[in-house]
C-alpha positions as CSV (number, residue, x, y, z in Angstrom):
1,X,-3.9,-44.6,44.0
2,X,-3.9,-41.4,46.0
3,X,-1.9,-38.6,44.5
4,X,-0.1,-35.9,46.6
5,X,1.5,-32.6,45.9
6,X,4.4,-32.0,48.2
7,X,5.6,-28.5,49.2
8,X,9.0,-29.0,50.8
9,X,10.0,-27.2,54.0
10,X,12.0,-24.1,53.5
11,X,11.7,-20.9,51.5
12,X,9.8,-20.4,48.3
13,X,10.3,-17.6,45.8
14,X,7.7,-16.8,43.2
15,X,8.8,-14.5,40.4
16,X,6.2,-12.8,38.2
17,X,7.4,-11.5,34.9
18,X,6.3,-10.2,31.5
19,X,7.7,-9.5,28.1
20,X,7.3,-7.1,25.2
21,X,4.6,-4.5,26.1
22,X,3.7,-6.0,29.5
23,X,2.0,-9.0,28.0
24,X,2.5,-12.8,28.4
25,X,2.6,-12.6,32.2
26,X,4.0,-15.7,33.9
27,X,4.8,-16.7,37.5
28,X,7.4,-19.3,38.3
29,X,8.0,-20.8,41.8
30,X,11.0,-22.5,43.3
31,X,10.5,-24.2,46.7
32,X,12.5,-25.9,49.4
33,X,15.3,-23.3,49.3
34,X,17.6,-21.9,52.0
35,X,17.4,-18.3,53.0
36,X,20.8,-17.7,51.5
37,X,19.8,-19.1,48.1
38,X,16.6,-17.0,48.1
39,X,18.6,-13.9,48.9
40,X,20.8,-14.6,45.9
41,X,17.8,-15.2,43.7
42,X,16.1,-12.0,44.8
43,X,19.2,-9.9,44.0
44,X,19.6,-11.7,40.7
45,X,15.9,-11.1,39.8
46,X,16.3,-7.4,40.5
47,X,18.7,-7.2,37.5
48,X,15.8,-7.6,35.2
49,X,13.8,-4.5,35.6
50,X,12.6,-3.1,32.3
51,X,15.5,-1.8,30.1
52,X,13.1,1.0,29.2
53,X,12.5,2.2,32.7
54,X,13.7,5.8,32.9
55,X,14.8,5.6,36.5
56,X,16.7,2.3,36.4
57,X,18.5,0.8,33.5
58,X,17.7,-2.9,33.8
59,X,18.2,-6.0,31.6
60,X,14.6,-7.0,31.2
61,X,13.0,-7.2,27.8
62,X,16.2,-7.8,25.9
63,X,15.3,-9.1,22.4
64,X,18.5,-9.9,20.6
65,X,21.2,-8.4,22.8
66,X,24.5,-7.5,21.1
67,X,27.8,-8.4,22.6
68,X,28.1,-5.3,24.7
69,X,24.6,-5.8,26.2
70,X,25.5,-9.4,27.0
71,X,28.7,-8.3,28.6
72,X,27.0,-5.6,30.6
73,X,24.5,-8.2,31.9
74,X,27.4,-10.6,32.7
75,X,29.2,-7.8,34.6
76,X,26.1,-7.0,36.6
77,X,25.6,-10.7,37.3
78,X,29.2,-11.0,38.5
79,X,28.5,-8.3,41.1
80,X,25.5,-10.3,42.4
81,X,27.8,-13.4,42.5
82,X,30.5,-11.5,44.5
83,X,27.9,-10.5,47.1
84,X,26.7,-14.1,47.5
85,X,30.0,-15.9,46.7
86,X,29.7,-18.9,49.0
87,X,26.1,-19.5,48.1
88,X,26.9,-19.2,44.4
89,X,29.8,-21.6,44.6
90,X,27.6,-24.1,46.4
91,X,25.0,-23.8,43.6
92,X,27.8,-24.2,41.0
93,X,28.5,-27.6,42.5
94,X,24.8,-28.5,42.2
95,X,25.0,-27.3,38.6
96,X,28.0,-29.5,37.9
97,X,30.6,-26.7,37.8
98,X,33.6,-28.0,39.8
99,X,35.5,-24.7,39.9
100,X,34.7,-21.0,39.5
101,X,33.0,-20.6,36.1
102,X,34.8,-18.9,33.2
103,X,33.4,-15.7,31.7
104,X,31.6,-17.7,29.0
105,X,30.1,-20.1,31.7
106,X,29.0,-17.0,33.6
107,X,26.9,-16.0,30.6
108,X,25.5,-19.5,30.3
109,X,24.6,-19.7,34.0
110,X,23.0,-16.3,34.0
111,X,20.9,-17.2,31.0
112,X,19.9,-20.6,32.4
113,X,19.1,-19.1,35.9
114,X,17.0,-16.4,34.3
115,X,15.0,-19.1,32.4
116,X,14.5,-21.1,35.6
117,X,13.3,-18.1,37.6
118,X,11.4,-16.3,34.8
119,X,10.2,-19.2,32.7
120,X,12.0,-18.3,29.5
121,X,10.6,-16.8,26.3
122,X,10.1,-18.0,22.8
123,X,11.1,-14.6,21.4
124,X,12.9,-12.5,24.0
125,X,16.4,-13.2,25.5
126,X,15.2,-11.9,28.9
127,X,11.8,-11.2,30.5
128,X,11.0,-8.3,32.8
129,X,10.7,-8.6,36.5
130,X,7.2,-7.5,37.6
131,X,7.4,-8.7,41.2
132,X,8.6,-11.4,43.5
133,X,7.3,-12.9,46.7
134,X,9.2,-14.9,49.3
135,X,7.3,-17.3,51.6
136,X,8.4,-19.7,54.2
137,X,7.1,-23.0,55.5
138,X,8.9,-24.6,58.5
139,X,7.6,-28.1,57.7
140,X,6.8,-30.1,54.6
141,X,3.2,-29.9,53.4
142,X,1.4,-32.7,51.6
143,X,-1.7,-31.8,49.6
144,X,-4.0,-34.7,48.7
145,X,-5.4,-34.6,45.1
146,X,-9.2,-35.1,45.6
147,X,-10.2,-34.0,42.1
148,X,-11.9,-37.4,41.6
149,X,-14.5,-36.4,44.2
150,X,-15.9,-33.7,41.9
């Protein structure tokens, strides 16, 4: 039986991240997205610059954040949500939140979304944004698996 990989029409965001001392690089891709969702994801991803970067205090590379660090991240996340409110509320429905999330749910959503975009970590609470790339394909692409030929 022929196998296919399908790349859906729409936008794709690829997020490359690392942890600790710039090791354990990883790239995660989400595909078939609207421009509005990608814009939200880009702004969200930018929250995770290195917390040790002298020019920009980010939330990347948090190991075991205390309550005030978690609250600061939640507050920053809330600002991104306010900028993309309609998109965020539509995503909340997809994530089975019927109404605007509570503060505790904001923390959970932020953590889960970070894991989805950055791939999660066994040891760190957050990974560091290295880079992101946004691509667009106007139509679905089907790639045939021809590995058996080699």
